[in-house]
C-alpha positions in Angstrom: -2.1 41.8 -29.2 -1.7 45.3 -27.4 -4.5 46.0 -25.3 -5.2 49.6 -26.6 -4.8 48.1 -30.3 -7.6 45.2 -29.2 -9.4 47.6 -27.5 -9.6 49.9 -31.2 -11.0 46.5 -32.9 -13.9 46.8 -31.3 -14.6 50.8 -30.0 -14.4 54.2 -30.9 -12.0 55.8 -28.6 -11.9 59.6 -27.3 -8.8 61.4 -27.6 -8.0 64.5 -25.3 -8.0 68.3 -26.0 -5.5 71.0 -26.1 -2.9 71.5 -23.2 -1.8 74.6 -24.2 -5.0 76.4 -24.1 -5.9 75.0 -20.8 -2.0 75.9 -19.4 -2.8 79.4 -20.2 -5.8 79.3 -18.6 -4.1 78.2 -15.6 -1.3 80.6 -15.7 1.2 79.4 -18.4 3.0 82.8 -19.2 3.8 83.1 -23.2 7.4 82.9 -22.6 7.0 80.0 -20.2 8.7 76.6 -21.1 4.9 74.7 -20.9 7.1 71.1 -20.1 8.6 72.6 -17.6 5.1 72.6 -15.5 5.6 68.9 -14.9 8.5 69.9 -12.3 7.3 73.2 -11.2 3.6 72.7 -10.9 2.9 68.9 -10.8 -0.3 69.4 -9.3 -1.9 71.6 -12.0 -0.5 69.3 -14.6 -2.3 66.6 -13.3 -5.7 68.4 -12.6 -5.8 69.5 -16.2 -5.1 65.5 -17.4 -7.9 65.0 -14.7 -10.6 67.3 -16.2 -10.2 65.7 -19.5 -10.6 62.2 -18.1 -13.9 63.7 -16.2 -15.0 64.9 -19.6 -14.4 61.0 -21.0 -11.1 60.9 -22.9 -10.4 57.3 -23.1 -6.8 58.1 -23.9 -4.8 61.4 -22.8 -1.4 62.8 -24.0 1.3 63.6 -21.9 2.6 67.8 -21.5 5.8 66.7 -23.2 5.1 67.7 -27.0 8.1 69.7 -26.9 10.4 67.9 -24.2 12.9 66.8 -26.4 16.5 67.9 -26.4 16.2 70.3 -29.8 12.7 72.3 -28.3 14.8 72.3 -25.0 17.6 73.7 -26.0 15.7 77.0 -26.5 15.1 77.1 -22.8 18.5 75.9 -21.4 17.0 72.7 -20.3 18.1 70.7 -22.7 19.6 68.2 -19.6 16.2 67.5 -18.1 14.9 65.9 -21.2 14.7 62.6 -19.0 13.5 64.1 -15.8 10.9 66.2 -17.8 9.2 63.2 -19.5 9.1 61.1 -16.8 7.4 63.3 -14.6 4.9 63.9 -17.1 3.9 60.6 -17.6 3.7 59.5 -14.0 1.5 62.3 -13.6 -0.7 61.0 -16.3 -0.8 57.5 -15.0 -1.8 58.9 -11.7 -4.4 60.8 -13.0 -5.9 57.8 -15.4 -5.5 55.2 -13.1 -7.3 52.5 -15.1 -9.7 54.6 -16.3 -7.9 55.9 -19.6 -4.5 55.2 -21.8 -1.7 57.3 -21.4 -0.1 58.5 -24.9 3.2 59.9 -24.8 3.3 63.4 -27.0 6.0 63.9 -29.0 6.3 67.1 -31.3 8.8 67.9 -34.0 12.1 69.0 -33.2 11.6 72.5 -34.0 14.2 72.3 -36.6 14.4 72.0 -40.6 16.0 68.8 -42.1 18.2 68.6 -44.9 17.9 70.3 -47.9 15.6 72.9 -46.6 17.7 73.0 -43.1 21.1 71.6 -41.7 19.4 68.9 -39.2 20.5 65.5 -41.1 17.9 62.5 -40.8 20.2 61.1 -38.4 20.1 64.1 -35.5 16.9 64.4 -36.3 16.4 60.5 -35.6 18.8 61.0 -32.1 16.5 63.7 -30.6 13.3 61.4 -31.2 15.0 58.2 -30.0 16.1 60.4 -26.4 13.1 61.1 -26.0 10.9 57.8 -26.7 13.5 56.1 -24.5 12.8 58.4 -21.8 8.8 58.0 -21.9 8.9 54.4 -22.5 10.9 53.6 -19.4 8.5 56.1 -17.8 5.6 53.9 -18.4 3.3 55.2 -21.1 1.3 53.2 -23.0 1.2 54.6 -26.7 3.7 56.8 -28.3 1.9 59.9 -30.0 4.2 61.6 -32.5 1.9 65.0 -33.7 1.9 68.1 -35.1 5.0 67.2 -37.8 4.9 69.2 -41.1 7.9 67.1 -42.8 7.3 63.3 -44.3 11.2 62.9 -43.6 11.2 63.8 -39.9 8.2 61.8 -39.3 10.4 58.7 -40.9 13.3 59.8 -38.3 10.5 59.8 -35.4 8.9 56.9 -36.5 12.4 54.6 -36.9 13.1 55.6 -33.4 10.3 54.4 -31.8 10.5 51.2 -33.9 14.2 50.5 -33.2 13.9 51.9 -29.5 10.5 50.9 -28.3 7.6 48.2 -27.8 5.0 50.4 -27.8 2.1 51.5 -30.3 2.8 54.6 -32.6 0.5 57.3 -33.6 2.2 59.2 -36.7 0.1 62.3 -36.9 0.9 64.7 -39.6 -0.4 68.8 -39.9 -1.5 69.9 -43.0 -2.2 73.4 -44.8 -5.6 74.6 -45.5 -4.5 73.7 -49.5 -4.5 69.9 -48.1 -0.6 69.5 -48.3 2.1 69.6 -45.3 4.2 72.5 -45.1 7.0 71.0 -46.9 4.7 69.6 -49.5 3.9 66.3 -48.5 0.3 64.8 -49.6 -2.1 63.0 -47.3 -1.6 59.7 -49.6 2.0 59.6 -49.4 2.0 60.2 -45.8 -0.4 57.2 -45.2 1.7 55.2 -47.5 5.1 55.8 -46.0 3.6 55.5 -42.3 2.0 52.7 -43.0 4.8 50.9 -44.5 6.8 51.8 -41.7 4.9 49.8 -39.3 2.9 52.3 -37.0 -0.6 51.3 -35.6 -2.6 54.7 -36.4 -2.2 57.8 -38.9 -3.2 61.0 -38.1 -3.7 64.4 -38.6 -4.2 67.1 -36.3 -4.2 70.9 -35.6 -4.0 72.5 -39.0 -7.9 74.1 -38.9 -11.1 73.0 -38.2 -12.8 69.8 -38.5 -14.0 70.3 -42.2 -10.9 70.3 -43.5 -9.3 67.5 -41.7 -12.3 65.6 -42.6 -11.3 65.9 -46.4 -7.5 65.0 -45.0 -9.0 62.0 -43.2 -11.2 60.9 -46.4 -7.7 60.7 -48.2 -5.9 58.6 -45.4 -9.1 56.4 -45.8 -8.4 55.9 -49.2 -4.6 54.7 -49.1 -4.3 52.5 -45.7 -6.1 49.8 -44.3 -4.9 51.3 -40.7 -7.6 52.9 -38.3 -7.1 56.5 -38.1 -6.6 59.5 -35.6 -7.6 62.7 -35.7 -7.3 65.9 -33.5 -9.0 68.9 -35.3 -8.7 72.7 -34.1 -11.1 74.6 -32.8 -11.5 76.5 -36.3 -8.9 79.2 -37.1 -7.5 81.0 -34.2 -8.3 84.8 -34.1 -5.8 87.1 -32.2 -7.0 90.7 -30.5 -3.5 91.5 -28.9 -2.6 88.6 -26.1 -5.7 87.4 -26.3 -6.7 84.2 -28.7 -9.7 82.9 -29.8 -11.0 80.1 -31.6 -14.6 80.4 -34.0 -15.5 76.0 -33.7 -17.9 75.8 -31.0 -18.2 72.5 -28.9 -21.4 71.4 -31.1 -19.8 72.0 -34.4 -17.3 69.4 -33.1 -20.1 67.0 -32.1 -21.9 67.5 -35.7 -18.7 65.9 -37.3 -18.3 62.8 -35.7 -20.2 60.8 -37.6 -18.3 61.4 -40.6 -15.1 61.0 -39.5 -16.0 57.5 -38.1 -17.5 56.6 -41.4 -13.8 57.5 -42.7 -12.1 55.2 -40.8 -11.5 57.3 -37.7 -11.4 55.2 -34.4 -9.6 57.8 -32.0 -11.1 61.5 -32.2 -10.3 64.1 -29.9 -9.2 67.9 -30.0 -5.8 70.2 -30.7 -5.5 74.1 -30.2 -8.2 75.8 -28.9 -10.4 72.6 -27.4 -11.2 72.0 -23.9 -13.4 69.4 -21.7 -16.3 71.0 -22.9 -15.4 69.8 -26.5 -14.7 66.1 -25.5 -17.7 66.0 -23.9 -19.8 66.7 -27.0 -18.0 64.4 -28.7 -18.2 61.2 -25.9 -22.0 62.5 -25.7 -22.1 61.7 -29.7 -20.5 58.8 -29.4 -22.7 57.0 -26.6 -25.2 55.8 -29.3 -22.9 55.1 -31.8 -22.8 51.7 -33.0 -19.2 51.1 -34.5 -19.3 49.9 -37.8 -16.7 47.3 -38.6 -13.6 48.1 -40.1 -12.9 47.2 -43.6 -10.6 47.8 -46.5 -12.6 45.6 -48.7 -11.8 47.5 -52.4 -8.6 49.2 -51.3 -5.8 48.9 -53.2 -2.8 47.0 -51.5 -0.7 49.7 -50.1 2.5 47.3 -50.4 2.2 47.9 -54.5 2.7 51.4 -53.9 5.9 53.2 -54.5 6.1 57.1 -53.2 8.5 59.7 -53.3 7.6 62.3 -50.6 5.5 64.0 -52.8 4.6 61.4 -55.8 3.2 58.1 -56.0 2.7 55.0 -58.4 1.2 51.9 -58.2 3.2 49.0 -59.3 0.7 46.2 -60.0 1.1 46.9 -63.6 4.9 47.7 -63.6 5.5 46.8 -67.3 3.5 49.9 -68.1 5.3 52.2 -66.0 8.1 54.0 -67.6 11.2 53.6 -65.6 14.5 55.6 -66.4 17.7 54.7 -65.4 19.8 57.0 -63.4 22.8 56.1 -64.6 23.3 53.3 -67.9 25.9 52.4 -70.7 25.7 55.8 -72.1 26.9 57.6 -69.0 28.6 54.8 -66.9 32.4 55.7 -68.0 31.3 59.5 -67.1 30.0 58.7 -64.1 33.2 56.2 -62.4 35.3 59.2 -63.7 33.9 62.2 -62.3 31.5 61.6 -59.4 33.2 62.7 -55.9 31.6 63.4 -52.8 32.0 67.1 -53.4 30.5 67.0 -57.0 27.5 65.7 -57.5 26.7 67.8 -60.7 26.3 64.6 -63.1 23.8 63.5 -61.1 21.8 66.3 -60.7 21.9 66.9 -64.2 20.8 63.7 -65.0 18.0 63.9 -62.5 16.9 67.4 -64.1 16.9 65.7 -67.7 14.7 63.1 -66.4 12.4 64.6 -64.2 11.4 67.2 -67.6 10.5 64.3 -69.6 7.6 61.8 -68.9 9.5 59.2 -66.8 7.4 58.3 -63.6 10.2 56.4 -61.4 13.8 56.7 -61.3 16.0 53.5 -61.2 19.4 53.4 -59.1 21.6 50.6 -59.2 23.5 50.3 -56.1 26.2 48.4 -57.2 28.2 51.9 -58.4 31.5 50.2 -59.7 34.0 51.5 -56.9 31.7 54.6 -55.4 29.4 52.6 -53.4 30.6 55.1 -50.4 28.8 57.6 -52.7 25.2 55.9 -52.5 24.0 58.1 -49.3 24.8 61.7 -51.0 23.3 60.5 -54.3 20.2 59.7 -52.7 20.2 62.9 -51.1 21.0 64.7 -54.4 18.4 62.5 -56.8 15.7 63.8 -54.0 16.8 67.5 -53.8 16.2 67.9 -57.8 13.3 65.5 -58.2 10.1 64.4 -57.1 9.7 60.8 -58.8 10.0 57.7 -56.5 13.3 55.6 -56.6 13.3 51.8 -57.6 16.9 50.6 -55.9 18.6 47.6 -57.1 20.7 46.1 -54.8 24.2 44.7 -54.6 24.6 43.9 -51.0 22.6 44.3 -47.5 24.6 47.2 -46.5 24.2 49.1 -49.4 20.7 49.1 -49.7 20.1 49.9 -46.1 22.4 52.7 -46.6 20.0 54.2 -49.6 16.6 53.4 -47.8 17.1 54.7 -44.6 17.7 58.8 -45.5 15.4 57.7 -48.8 12.4 60.0 -48.2 9.3 57.9 -49.3 8.5 54.0 -50.1 11.3 52.9 -52.1 10.9 49.8 -54.5 13.5 47.1 -54.3 14.3 45.3 -57.7 15.5 41.6 -56.7 16.5 38.9 -59.3 14.4 35.3 -59.5 16.9 33.7 -58.2 18.1 33.3 -54.3 21.7 33.5 -53.3 23.3 34.2 -49.5 22.0 38.0 -49.5 18.5 37.1 -50.8 16.6 37.0 -47.1 18.8 40.0 -45.6 17.6 41.9 -48.5 13.9 41.1 -48.2 14.4 42.1 -44.6 15.7 45.5 -45.2 13.0 45.9 -47.6 10.2 45.3 -45.0 11.9 47.4 -42.4 12.1 50.3 -44.2 8.6 49.8 -45.5 9.7 48.9 -49.4 7.8 47.6 -52.2 9.7 44.1 -53.2 9.7 43.5 -57.1 10.8 40.8 -58.4 13.0 40.7 -61.4 
């Protein structure tokens, strides 16, 4: 087992604090690219890493939060993705030695994914893939996706890491004061989807202060058997001209540590506004703490759930759940005649009809009678007009993968009881994309 993951089994590890806050104290200007400091001011970046290690961090993050092609384009630095990421990992490893693990910080693309924006799932995947490969080759110990507000974007990030790196993955979302992400994802669906895709820790960071993130963490703990990560802000930012301050203190952070640990947190640090003093306070609180054994006793199995980006259902008693066919004997002829890539009105109308009733999930047979090339637009249309979870009945592996790859949730995959030449491939794909297999 990976040494970092092994450590988490017996210890509570301390993350670091804010990079931006510290870099600004070191002279970073508002209009500057923070990640370019890895090349322009390497000694200061290394000094920053060292300050957190001295404060007690067991895991430090690289200064690479915005070092992906999409964000670096804003500074005309898109051709320096590998150089910037590699330099930051190297500096972190030099500062850490054998005293701390190096987690590669990877933030969002800065663009909205379809249907809210123009960025496609595969475009987001490729942005993450490039950065994941860079930090992996440079020698990072962990990949930490953080401050992501869209579960669809997090799915693209996780798949990019799973398919291009052997490193442990932390998937950390950011939540609004109402307890949901900016795109309306709940802690429950975030936990179910991220765990199903094979991450090693689920987390929350940024957002607001420790108290609000504690509630998010408790919900994670109810729906996931994984160790949790948390990095709260030092409260809400208070702006006075160009000056930004925060209302939380190291002591208030220290006072919440025990509650986080009881809620499953095994990696704890700080985000915006926090400094080495906050990390020292956390370390001090943990000095006499005896980690309780991490247990999932009494939790429902994540494998029995399916979910969309916003809703979930438990399939343990599937016979009691109202599933509605998207296409059935009453509309299949119309579907075969009228549906085209440029005309999804039939699907949109049918989805709206289903959603207006009491259905709890939508059933879609992927054997689409000569229309298999429309699977991706059909799934996209369903997700645009409905929040209900989907259950797919696959016809063949290639069609199932097309549907699962862009499905923004944890799907159900309905298989027959008989075994044929495709069965094991279908089960493999269901597992790869975190789906719940249902046997007819």
